[in-house]
Every structure is written in C-alpha cells, then in structure tokens.
N, C-alpha and C positions, 0 to 999 in steps of 0.2 A: 116385865118381859116374860112371855109365856114360852117354855122350852118345848112344847109338844110338836113343834115343827122343826126339831133339831136336824132331822134327816136331810133337809133342804136348805138349811141356813149356811151362810158363808162360814167356813170352818174357823177362820180367825175371829170373826165376831162371835161365834158359838163358844170358842174358848175363853174369850173375854167375858162374856156374860156368865158362863159357868163359874169361872174364877171369882167374879164379883159376888155371885150368889153364895159360893162356898165361903168367902171371907166374911160376908155381911149377914147371911141368913141361916146357914146350916153348919152343923158339926162335922160333916164329912160327906163324901160322895154317896154313900148309901142312903143318907137322909134325904139328899136332893132328888135322887132317882125315885125314891119311895113317895116323896111328896108329889112329884110331877107324874108319877105312874109311868115312867119310861124305862126302857130296857138299858140296863148299866153296860152290858157287853156291847150292845149296838152303839151306845153313846161313845164309849171308849174306843171302839173301832173306828168310828167316824173321825175322832179327834187324831187317833194314831195315824190314820191314813194321810193326815195333813202334817204329821210330824210331831205331834204333841204327845207327851207321856204324863200319866198322873202320877204325882208324888204324894202319897197319903200322908206322910209326916209334915209336909208343908200345906196340905189341903189345896193343891193347885195343879193345873196342867202347865207344862213348860215344854 
C-alpha cells in the first residue's frame, strides 16, 4: 500500500496502514516517512486531527 496519498485517505485506514507498516517493515516513524518521502509533521497532524497520537516507545499511533 502506497502512503503517498495519505492526505486524502480515511484517517482510520491511514492509522491502520501506518501501524501495520511500523510493526512489520520499519524501525520507527522516521524510517517510514524517509522511505515514502512524506512530511512527518503533516502525517502526524493528519492523524492527530482524527484523535490519534504517536507513541514512539510502542512504535504505533493510538
């Protein structure tokens, strides 16, 4: 699943995909945003607007 359209994705689906990728493919959020060349601040803001916060120690949004 390509995350380049994160700005228009359903936020719950986006959170689910990001968490899956963090769990299965990346060591953390910095690695994920670097790989997909997306803006970390914008991604976090999009998810925070939907009520999700990133927990670095757990490597997931909740």
